[in-house]
mmCIF file as Biopython writes it, N, C-alpha, C and O atoms, coordinates in Angstrom:
data_model
#
loop_
_atom_site.group_PDB
_atom_site.id
_atom_site.type_symbol
_atom_site.label_atom_id
_atom_site.label_alt_id
_atom_site.label_comp_id
_atom_site.label_asym_id
_atom_site.label_entity_id
_atom_site.label_seq_id
_atom_site.pdbx_PDB_ins_code
_atom_site.Cartn_x
_atom_site.Cartn_y
_atom_site.Cartn_z
_atom_site.occupancy
_atom_site.B_iso_or_equiv
_atom_site.auth_seq_id
_atom_site.auth_asym_id
_atom_site.pdbx_PDB_model_num
ATOM 1   N N  . MET A ? 1  ? -21.681 46.981 -6.138 1.0 0.0 1  A 1 
ATOM 2   C CA . MET A ? 1  ? -20.685 46.164 -5.504 1.0 0.0 1  A 1 
ATOM 3   C C  . MET A ? 1  ? -21.318 45.330 -4.400 1.0 0.0 1  A 1 
ATOM 4   O O  . MET A ? 1  ? -22.189 45.798 -3.667 1.0 0.0 1  A 1 
ATOM 5   N N  . SER A ? 2  ? -20.876 44.124 -4.301 1.0 0.0 2  A 1 
ATOM 6   C CA . SER A ? 2  ? -21.389 43.262 -3.239 1.0 0.0 2  A 1 
ATOM 7   C C  . SER A ? 2  ? -20.325 43.119 -2.154 1.0 0.0 2  A 1 
ATOM 8   O O  . SER A ? 2  ? -19.127 43.271 -2.396 1.0 0.0 2  A 1 
ATOM 9   N N  . ALA A ? 3  ? -20.797 42.828 -0.982 1.0 0.0 3  A 1 
ATOM 10  C CA . ALA A ? 3  ? -19.882 42.660 0.145  1.0 0.0 3  A 1 
ATOM 11  C C  . ALA A ? 3  ? -19.102 41.368 -0.037 1.0 0.0 3  A 1 
ATOM 12  O O  . ALA A ? 3  ? -19.622 40.392 -0.578 1.0 0.0 3  A 1 
ATOM 13  N N  . PRO A ? 4  ? -17.860 41.365 0.413  1.0 0.0 4  A 1 
ATOM 14  C CA . PRO A ? 4  ? -17.074 40.130 0.288  1.0 0.0 4  A 1 
ATOM 15  C C  . PRO A ? 4  ? -17.684 39.022 1.144  1.0 0.0 4  A 1 
ATOM 16  O O  . PRO A ? 4  ? -18.184 39.268 2.242  1.0 0.0 4  A 1 
ATOM 17  N N  . ALA A ? 5  ? -17.634 37.829 0.631  1.0 0.0 5  A 1 
ATOM 18  C CA . ALA A ? 5  ? -18.202 36.683 1.349  1.0 0.0 5  A 1 
ATOM 19  C C  . ALA A ? 5  ? -17.342 36.366 2.566  1.0 0.0 5  A 1 
ATOM 20  O O  . ALA A ? 5  ? -16.113 36.386 2.500  1.0 0.0 5  A 1 
ATOM 21  N N  . LYS A ? 6  ? -18.007 36.075 3.669  1.0 0.0 6  A 1 
ATOM 22  C CA . LYS A ? 6  ? -17.289 35.696 4.881  1.0 0.0 6  A 1 
ATOM 23  C C  . LYS A ? 6  ? -16.851 34.241 4.754  1.0 0.0 6  A 1 
ATOM 24  O O  . LYS A ? 6  ? -17.629 33.385 4.333  1.0 0.0 6  A 1 
ATOM 25  N N  . PRO A ? 7  ? -15.625 33.972 5.111  1.0 0.0 7  A 1 
ATOM 26  C CA . PRO A ? 7  ? -15.199 32.568 5.048  1.0 0.0 7  A 1 
ATOM 27  C C  . PRO A ? 7  ? -15.936 31.751 6.112  1.0 0.0 7  A 1 
ATOM 28  O O  . PRO A ? 7  ? -16.121 32.206 7.241  1.0 0.0 7  A 1 
ATOM 29  N N  . THR A ? 8  ? -16.342 30.572 5.745  1.0 0.0 8  A 1 
ATOM 30  C CA . THR A ? 8  ? -17.028 29.711 6.707  1.0 0.0 8  A 1 
ATOM 31  C C  . THR A ? 8  ? -15.992 28.897 7.466  1.0 0.0 8  A 1 
ATOM 32  O O  . THR A ? 8  ? -15.001 28.438 6.898  1.0 0.0 8  A 1 
ATOM 33  N N  . ARG A ? 9  ? -16.234 28.731 8.728  1.0 0.0 9  A 1 
ATOM 34  C CA . ARG A ? 9  ? -15.329 27.948 9.571  1.0 0.0 9  A 1 
ATOM 35  C C  . ARG A ? 9  ? -16.074 26.735 10.091 1.0 0.0 9  A 1 
ATOM 36  O O  . ARG A ? 9  ? -17.228 26.820 10.511 1.0 0.0 9  A 1 
ATOM 37  N N  . GLU A ? 10 ? -15.406 25.636 10.053 1.0 0.0 10 A 1 
ATOM 38  C CA . GLU A ? 10 ? -15.974 24.436 10.652 1.0 0.0 10 A 1 
ATOM 39  C C  . GLU A ? 10 ? -15.415 24.324 12.062 1.0 0.0 10 A 1 
ATOM 40  O O  . GLU A ? 10 ? -14.202 24.277 12.261 1.0 0.0 10 A 1 
ATOM 41  N N  . TYR A ? 11 ? -16.300 24.283 13.019 1.0 0.0 11 A 1 
ATOM 42  C CA . TYR A ? 11 ? -15.872 24.148 14.398 1.0 0.0 11 A 1 
ATOM 43  C C  . TYR A ? 11 ? -15.912 22.676 14.774 1.0 0.0 11 A 1 
ATOM 44  O O  . TYR A ? 11 ? -16.942 22.010 14.674 1.0 0.0 11 A 1 
ATOM 45  N N  . LEU A ? 12 ? -14.779 22.202 15.201 1.0 0.0 12 A 1 
ATOM 46  C CA . LEU A ? 12 ? -14.675 20.808 15.616 1.0 0.0 12 A 1 
ATOM 47  C C  . LEU A ? 12 ? -14.757 20.733 17.137 1.0 0.0 12 A 1 
ATOM 48  O O  . LEU A ? 12 ? -14.254 21.605 17.845 1.0 0.0 12 A 1 
ATOM 49  N N  . ALA A ? 13 ? -15.381 19.709 17.608 1.0 0.0 13 A 1 
ATOM 50  C CA . ALA A ? 13 ? -15.451 19.501 19.050 1.0 0.0 13 A 1 
ATOM 51  C C  . ALA A ? 13 ? -14.064 19.149 19.574 1.0 0.0 13 A 1 
ATOM 52  O O  . ALA A ? 13 ? -13.273 18.502 18.888 1.0 0.0 13 A 1 
ATOM 53  N N  . ALA A ? 14 ? -13.787 19.576 20.780 1.0 0.0 14 A 1 
ATOM 54  C CA . ALA A ? 14 ? -12.503 19.262 21.388 1.0 0.0 14 A 1 
ATOM 55  C C  . ALA A ? 14 ? -12.420 17.761 21.636 1.0 0.0 14 A 1 
ATOM 56  O O  . ALA A ? 14 ? -13.433 17.124 21.926 1.0 0.0 14 A 1 
ATOM 57  N N  . PRO A ? 15 ? -11.248 17.204 21.527 1.0 0.0 15 A 1 
ATOM 58  C CA . PRO A ? 15 ? -11.106 15.770 21.809 1.0 0.0 15 A 1 
ATOM 59  C C  . PRO A ? 15 ? -11.530 15.469 23.242 1.0 0.0 15 A 1 
ATOM 60  O O  . PRO A ? 15 ? -11.280 16.259 24.152 1.0 0.0 15 A 1 
ATOM 61  N N  . ILE A ? 16 ? -12.159 14.346 23.429 1.0 0.0 16 A 1 
ATOM 62  C CA . ILE A ? 16 ? -12.693 14.003 24.748 1.0 0.0 16 A 1 
ATOM 63  C C  . ILE A ? 16 ? -11.577 13.859 25.779 1.0 0.0 16 A 1 
ATOM 64  O O  . ILE A ? 16 ? -11.816 14.006 26.978 1.0 0.0 16 A 1 
ATOM 65  N N  . SER A ? 17 ? -10.369 13.575 25.323 1.0 0.0 17 A 1 
ATOM 66  C CA . SER A ? 17 ? -9.267  13.437 26.264 1.0 0.0 17 A 1 
ATOM 67  C C  . SER A ? 17 ? -8.732  14.780 26.739 1.0 0.0 17 A 1 
ATOM 68  O O  . SER A ? 17 ? -7.875  14.816 27.621 1.0 0.0 17 A 1 
ATOM 69  N N  . LYS A ? 18 ? -9.213  15.880 26.180 1.0 0.0 18 A 1 
ATOM 70  C CA . LYS A ? 18 ? -8.717  17.206 26.545 1.0 0.0 18 A 1 
ATOM 71  C C  . LYS A ? 18 ? -9.690  18.013 27.389 1.0 0.0 18 A 1 
ATOM 72  O O  . LYS A ? 18 ? -9.279  18.964 28.053 1.0 0.0 18 A 1 
ATOM 73  N N  . VAL A ? 19 ? -10.970 17.657 27.381 1.0 0.0 19 A 1 
ATOM 74  C CA . VAL A ? 19 ? -11.966 18.423 28.129 1.0 0.0 19 A 1 
ATOM 75  C C  . VAL A ? 19 ? -12.857 17.478 28.914 1.0 0.0 19 A 1 
ATOM 76  O O  . VAL A ? 19 ? -12.927 16.283 28.628 1.0 0.0 19 A 1 
ATOM 77  N N  . GLY A ? 20 ? -13.523 18.024 29.891 1.0 0.0 20 A 1 
ATOM 78  C CA . GLY A ? 20 ? -14.487 17.235 30.638 1.0 0.0 20 A 1 
ATOM 79  C C  . GLY A ? 20 ? -13.935 16.715 31.944 1.0 0.0 20 A 1 
ATOM 80  O O  . GLY A ? 20 ? -12.750 16.871 32.240 1.0 0.0 20 A 1 
ATOM 81  N N  . PRO A ? 21 ? -14.806 16.094 32.725 1.0 0.0 21 A 1 
ATOM 82  C CA . PRO A ? 21 ? -14.400 15.623 34.047 1.0 0.0 21 A 1 
ATOM 83  C C  . PRO A ? 21 ? -13.356 14.505 34.004 1.0 0.0 21 A 1 
ATOM 84  O O  . PRO A ? 21 ? -12.466 14.465 34.854 1.0 0.0 21 A 1 
ATOM 85  N N  . LEU A ? 22 ? -13.450 13.612 33.044 1.0 0.0 22 A 1 
ATOM 86  C CA . LEU A ? 22 ? -12.456 12.534 32.971 1.0 0.0 22 A 1 
ATOM 87  C C  . LEU A ? 22 ? -11.077 13.066 32.635 1.0 0.0 22 A 1 
ATOM 88  O O  . LEU A ? 22 ? -10.075 12.582 33.163 1.0 0.0 22 A 1 
ATOM 89  N N  . ALA A ? 23 ? -11.019 14.062 31.759 1.0 0.0 23 A 1 
ATOM 90  C CA . ALA A ? 23 ? -9.732  14.675 31.429 1.0 0.0 23 A 1 
ATOM 91  C C  . ALA A ? 23 ? -9.152  15.382 32.651 1.0 0.0 23 A 1 
ATOM 92  O O  . ALA A ? 23 ? -7.944  15.331 32.881 1.0 0.0 23 A 1 
ATOM 93  N N  . TRP A ? 24 ? -10.010 16.044 33.438 1.0 0.0 24 A 1 
ATOM 94  C CA . TRP A ? 24 ? -9.537  16.720 34.645 1.0 0.0 24 A 1 
ATOM 95  C C  . TRP A ? 24 ? -9.001  15.702 35.647 1.0 0.0 24 A 1 
ATOM 96  O O  . TRP A ? 24 ? -7.948  15.911 36.251 1.0 0.0 24 A 1 
ATOM 97  N N  . ILE A ? 25 ? -9.732  14.599 35.821 1.0 0.0 25 A 1 
ATOM 98  C CA . ILE A ? 25 ? -9.291  13.561 36.759 1.0 0.0 25 A 1 
ATOM 99  C C  . ILE A ? 25 ? -7.948  12.990 36.328 1.0 0.0 25 A 1 
ATOM 100 O O  . ILE A ? 25 ? -7.048  12.815 37.149 1.0 0.0 25 A 1 
ATOM 101 N N  . LYS A ? 26 ? -7.817  12.704 35.050 1.0 0.0 26 A 1 
ATOM 102 C CA . LYS A ? 26 ? -6.560  12.147 34.544 1.0 0.0 26 A 1 
ATOM 103 C C  . LYS A ? 26 ? -5.412  13.137 34.708 1.0 0.0 26 A 1 
ATOM 104 O O  . LYS A ? 26 ? -4.310  12.751 35.098 1.0 0.0 26 A 1 
ATOM 105 N N  . ALA A ? 27 ? -5.663  14.410 34.412 1.0 0.0 27 A 1 
ATOM 106 C CA . ALA A ? 27 ? -4.608  15.417 34.476 1.0 0.0 27 A 1 
ATOM 107 C C  . ALA A ? 27 ? -4.218  15.760 35.909 1.0 0.0 27 A 1 
ATOM 108 O O  . ALA A ? 27 ? -3.065  16.113 36.156 1.0 0.0 27 A 1 
ATOM 109 N N  . ASN A ? 28 ? -5.137  15.667 36.852 1.0 0.0 28 A 1 
ATOM 110 C CA . ASN A ? 28 ? -4.856  16.127 38.208 1.0 0.0 28 A 1 
ATOM 111 C C  . ASN A ? 28 ? -4.672  15.019 39.236 1.0 0.0 28 A 1 
ATOM 112 O O  . ASN A ? 28 ? -3.944  15.210 40.210 1.0 0.0 28 A 1 
ATOM 113 N N  . LEU A ? 29 ? -5.305  13.880 39.050 1.0 0.0 29 A 1 
ATOM 114 C CA . LEU A ? 29 ? -5.229  12.820 40.051 1.0 0.0 29 A 1 
ATOM 115 C C  . LEU A ? 29 ? -4.397  11.618 39.614 1.0 0.0 29 A 1 
ATOM 116 O O  . LEU A ? 29 ? -3.912  10.863 40.456 1.0 0.0 29 A 1 
ATOM 117 N N  . PHE A ? 30 ? -4.231  11.437 38.321 1.0 0.0 30 A 1 
ATOM 118 C CA . PHE A ? 30 ? -3.509  10.267 37.816 1.0 0.0 30 A 1 
ATOM 119 C C  . PHE A ? 30 ? -2.408  10.660 36.835 1.0 0.0 30 A 1 
ATOM 120 O O  . PHE A ? 30 ? -2.160  9.941  35.867 1.0 0.0 30 A 1 
ATOM 121 N N  . ASN A ? 31 ? -1.745  11.789 37.074 1.0 0.0 31 A 1 
ATOM 122 C CA . ASN A ? 31 ? -0.730  12.244 36.126 1.0 0.0 31 A 1 
ATOM 123 C C  . ASN A ? 31 ? 0.649   11.655 36.394 1.0 0.0 31 A 1 
ATOM 124 O O  . ASN A ? 31 ? 1.553   11.833 35.577 1.0 0.0 31 A 1 
ATOM 125 N N  . SER A ? 32 ? 0.837   10.967 37.503 1.0 0.0 32 A 1 
ATOM 126 C CA . SER A ? 32 ? 2.093   10.269 37.771 1.0 0.0 32 A 1 
ATOM 127 C C  . SER A ? 32 ? 1.784   9.038  38.620 1.0 0.0 32 A 1 
ATOM 128 O O  . SER A ? 32 ? 0.685   8.909  39.161 1.0 0.0 32 A 1 
ATOM 129 N N  . TRP A ? 33 ? 2.746   8.147  38.731 1.0 0.0 33 A 1 
ATOM 130 C CA . TRP A ? 33 ? 2.492   6.937  39.514 1.0 0.0 33 A 1 
ATOM 131 C C  . TRP A ? 33 ? 2.282   7.290  40.987 1.0 0.0 33 A 1 
ATOM 132 O O  . TRP A ? 33 ? 1.489   6.647  41.674 1.0 0.0 33 A 1 
ATOM 133 N N  . TYR A ? 34 ? 2.986   8.303  41.466 1.0 0.0 34 A 1 
ATOM 134 C CA . TYR A ? 34 ? 2.843   8.710  42.863 1.0 0.0 34 A 1 
ATOM 135 C C  . TYR A ? 34 ? 1.441   9.261  43.123 1.0 0.0 34 A 1 
ATOM 136 O O  . TYR A ? 34 ? 0.800   8.883  44.104 1.0 0.0 34 A 1 
ATOM 137 N N  . ASN A ? 35 ? 0.968   10.140 42.264 1.0 0.0 35 A 1 
ATOM 138 C CA . ASN A ? 35 ? -0.378  10.694 42.437 1.0 0.0 35 A 1 
ATOM 139 C C  . ASN A ? 35 ? -1.441  9.620  42.280 1.0 0.0 35 A 1 
ATOM 140 O O  . ASN A ? 35 ? -2.459  9.653  42.971 1.0 0.0 35 A 1 
ATOM 141 N N  . SER A ? 36 ? -1.222  8.671  41.386 1.0 0.0 36 A 1 
ATOM 142 C CA . SER A ? 36 ? -2.178  7.578  41.206 1.0 0.0 36 A 1 
ATOM 143 C C  . SER A ? 36 ? -2.271  6.736  42.475 1.0 0.0 36 A 1 
ATOM 144 O O  . SER A ? 36 ? -3.369  6.423  42.935 1.0 0.0 36 A 1 
ATOM 145 N N  . ALA A ? 37 ? -1.121  6.368  43.042 1.0 0.0 37 A 1 
ATOM 146 C CA . ALA A ? 37 ? -1.114  5.565  44.261 1.0 0.0 37 A 1 
ATOM 147 C C  . ALA A ? 37 ? -1.742  6.331  45.422 1.0 0.0 37 A 1 
ATOM 148 O O  . ALA A ? 37 ? -2.517  5.764  46.192 1.0 0.0 37 A 1 
ATOM 149 N N  . LEU A ? 38 ? -1.413  7.607  45.550 1.0 0.0 38 A 1 
ATOM 150 C CA . LEU A ? 38 ? -1.970  8.419  46.624 1.0 0.0 38 A 1 
ATOM 151 C C  . LEU A ? 38 ? -3.481  8.567  46.481 1.0 0.0 38 A 1 
ATOM 152 O O  . LEU A ? 38 ? -4.206  8.506  47.474 1.0 0.0 38 A 1 
ATOM 153 N N  . THR A ? 39 ? -3.956  8.759  45.265 1.0 0.0 39 A 1 
ATOM 154 C CA . THR A ? 39 ? -5.395  8.874  45.020 1.0 0.0 39 A 1 
ATOM 155 C C  . THR A ? 39 ? -6.115  7.589  45.408 1.0 0.0 39 A 1 
ATOM 156 O O  . THR A ? 39 ? -7.163  7.634  46.052 1.0 0.0 39 A 1 
ATOM 157 N N  . ILE A ? 40 ? -5.562  6.454  45.022 1.0 0.0 40 A 1 
ATOM 158 C CA . ILE A ? 40 ? -6.194  5.167  45.331 1.0 0.0 40 A 1 
ATOM 159 C C  . ILE A ? 40 ? -6.206  4.920  46.838 1.0 0.0 40 A 1 
ATOM 160 O O  . ILE A ? 40 ? -7.208  4.449  47.376 1.0 0.0 40 A 1 
ATOM 161 N N  . VAL A ? 41 ? -5.108  5.230  47.522 1.0 0.0 41 A 1 
ATOM 162 C CA . VAL A ? 41 ? -5.046  5.040  48.974 1.0 0.0 41 A 1 
ATOM 163 C C  . VAL A ? 41 ? -6.070  5.925  49.677 1.0 0.0 41 A 1 
ATOM 164 O O  . VAL A ? 41 ? -6.752  5.476  50.599 1.0 0.0 41 A 1 
ATOM 165 N N  . ILE A ? 42 ? -6.179  7.171  49.250 1.0 0.0 42 A 1 
ATOM 166 C CA . ILE A ? 42 ? -7.148  8.085  49.870 1.0 0.0 42 A 1 
ATOM 167 C C  . ILE A ? 42 ? -8.575  7.624  49.601 1.0 0.0 42 A 1 
ATOM 168 O O  . ILE A ? 42 ? -9.417  7.672  50.498 1.0 0.0 42 A 1 
ATOM 169 N N  . LEU A ? 43 ? -8.860  7.175  48.377 1.0 0.0 43 A 1 
ATOM 170 C CA . LEU A ? 43 ? -10.206 6.688  48.068 1.0 0.0 43 A 1 
ATOM 171 C C  . LEU A ? 43 ? -10.554 5.455  48.890 1.0 0.0 43 A 1 
ATOM 172 O O  . LEU A ? 43 ? -11.683 5.328  49.363 1.0 0.0 43 A 1 
ATOM 173 N N  . LEU A ? 44 ? -9.597  4.542  49.066 1.0 0.0 44 A 1 
ATOM 174 C CA . LEU A ? 44 ? -9.841  3.365  49.905 1.0 0.0 44 A 1 
ATOM 175 C C  . LEU A ? 44 ? -10.079 3.769  51.356 1.0 0.0 44 A 1 
ATOM 176 O O  . LEU A ? 44 ? -10.943 3.205  52.027 1.0 0.0 44 A 1 
ATOM 177 N N  . GLY A ? 45 ? -9.315  4.743  51.841 1.0 0.0 45 A 1 
ATOM 178 C CA . GLY A ? 45 ? -9.520  5.232  53.202 1.0 0.0 45 A 1 
ATOM 179 C C  . GLY A ? 45 ? -10.889 5.862  53.379 1.0 0.0 45 A 1 
ATOM 180 O O  . GLY A ? 45 ? -11.569 5.600  54.371 1.0 0.0 45 A 1 
ATOM 181 N N  . LEU A ? 46 ? -11.298 6.684  52.434 1.0 0.0 46 A 1 
ATOM 182 C CA . LEU A ? 46 ? -12.629 7.292  52.502 1.0 0.0 46 A 1 
ATOM 183 C C  . LEU A ? 46 ? -13.717 6.236  52.455 1.0 0.0 46 A 1 
ATOM 184 O O  . LEU A ? 46 ? -14.708 6.324  53.180 1.0 0.0 46 A 1 
ATOM 185 N N  . PHE A ? 47 ? -13.534 5.238  51.602 1.0 0.0 47 A 1 
ATOM 186 C CA . PHE A ? 47 ? -14.517 4.169  51.493 1.0 0.0 47 A 1 
ATOM 187 C C  . PHE A ? 47 ? -14.647 3.417  52.812 1.0 0.0 47 A 1 
ATOM 188 O O  . PHE A ? 47 ? -15.753 3.078  53.234 1.0 0.0 47 A 1 
ATOM 189 N N  . SER A ? 48 ? -13.511 3.156  53.463 1.0 0.0 48 A 1 
ATOM 190 C CA . SER A ? 48 ? -13.560 2.410  54.721 1.0 0.0 48 A 1 
ATOM 191 C C  . SER A ? 48 ? -14.186 3.229  55.848 1.0 0.0 48 A 1 
ATOM 192 O O  . SER A ? 48 ? -14.688 2.650  56.811 1.0 0.0 48 A 1 
ATOM 193 N N  . VAL A ? 49 ? -14.170 4.547  55.756 1.0 0.0 49 A 1 
ATOM 194 C CA . VAL A ? 49 ? -14.791 5.395  56.773 1.0 0.0 49 A 1 
ATOM 195 C C  . VAL A ? 49 ? -16.267 5.629  56.467 1.0 0.0 49 A 1 
ATOM 196 O O  . VAL A ? 49 ? -17.096 5.616  57.377 1.0 0.0 49 A 1 
ATOM 197 N N  . VAL A ? 50 ? -16.597 5.840  55.208 1.0 0.0 50 A 1 
ATOM 198 C CA . VAL A ? 50 ? -17.964 6.196  54.822 1.0 0.0 50 A 1 
ATOM 199 C C  . VAL A ? 50 ? -18.888 4.981  54.831 1.0 0.0 50 A 1 
ATOM 200 O O  . VAL A ? 50 ? -20.056 5.101  55.202 1.0 0.0 50 A 1 
ATOM 201 N N  . GLN A ? 51 ? -18.393 3.830  54.435 1.0 0.0 51 A 1 
ATOM 202 C CA . GLN A ? 51 ? -19.238 2.636  54.360 1.0 0.0 51 A 1 
ATOM 203 C C  . GLN A ? 51 ? -19.862 2.272  55.711 1.0 0.0 51 A 1 
ATOM 204 O O  . GLN A ? 51 ? -21.068 2.027  55.756 1.0 0.0 51 A 1 
ATOM 205 N N  . PRO A ? 52 ? -19.112 2.225  56.803 1.0 0.0 52 A 1 
ATOM 206 C CA . PRO A ? 52 ? -19.756 1.919  58.094 1.0 0.0 52 A 1 
ATOM 207 C C  . PRO A ? 52 ? -20.780 2.973  58.513 1.0 0.0 52 A 1 
ATOM 208 O O  . PRO A ? 52 ? -21.771 2.645  59.165 1.0 0.0 52 A 1 
ATOM 209 N N  . PHE A ? 53 ? -20.554 4.220  58.149 1.0 0.0 53 A 1 
ATOM 210 C CA . PHE A ? 53 ? -21.521 5.263  58.487 1.0 0.0 53 A 1 
ATOM 211 C C  . PHE A ? 53 ? -22.864 4.990  57.822 1.0 0.0 53 A 1 
ATOM 212 O O  . PHE A ? 53 ? -23.908 5.112  58.462 1.0 0.0 53 A 1 
ATOM 213 N N  . PHE A ? 54 ? -22.847 4.620  56.542 1.0 0.0 54 A 1 
ATOM 214 C CA . PHE A ? 54 ? -24.106 4.345  55.853 1.0 0.0 54 A 1 
ATOM 215 C C  . PHE A ? 54 ? -24.753 3.065  56.369 1.0 0.0 54 A 1 
ATOM 216 O O  . PHE A ? 54 ? -25.978 2.945  56.363 1.0 0.0 54 A 1 
ATOM 217 N N  . ARG A ? 55 ? -23.953 2.122  56.808 1.0 0.0 55 A 1 
ATOM 218 C CA . ARG A ? 55 ? -24.512 0.912  57.391 1.0 0.0 55 A 1 
ATOM 219 C C  . ARG A ? 55 ? -25.185 1.239  58.724 1.0 0.0 55 A 1 
ATOM 220 O O  . ARG A ? 55 ? -26.208 0.647  59.067 1.0 0.0 55 A 1 
ATOM 221 N N  . TRP A ? 56 ? -24.608 2.182  59.473 1.0 0.0 56 A 1 
ATOM 222 C CA . TRP A ? 56 ? -25.165 2.589  60.751 1.0 0.0 56 A 1 
ATOM 223 C C  . TRP A ? 56 ? -26.443 3.408  60.564 1.0 0.0 56 A 1 
ATOM 224 O O  . TRP A ? 56 ? -27.407 3.246  61.312 1.0 0.0 56 A 1 
ATOM 225 N N  . ALA A ? 57 ? -26.441 4.276  59.573 1.0 0.0 57 A 1 
ATOM 226 C CA . ALA A ? 57 ? -27.576 5.190  59.367 1.0 0.0 57 A 1 
ATOM 227 C C  . ALA A ? 57 ? -28.727 4.505  58.780 1.0 0.0 57 A 1 
ATOM 228 O O  . ALA A ? 57 ? -29.762 5.128  58.543 1.0 0.0 57 A 1 
#
């Protein structure tokens, strides 16, 4: 008697929209218009604070 053959499985990669850093950013920072606006305002504020520091340094 031979052992039963194991079924082979094809593993598919997860869709790029479901995993990775871009998916995390979209799900957590841009999931609503309010979060999108808040994220952009905070990024602009950080940019306006950090840019002069690098110009000074």
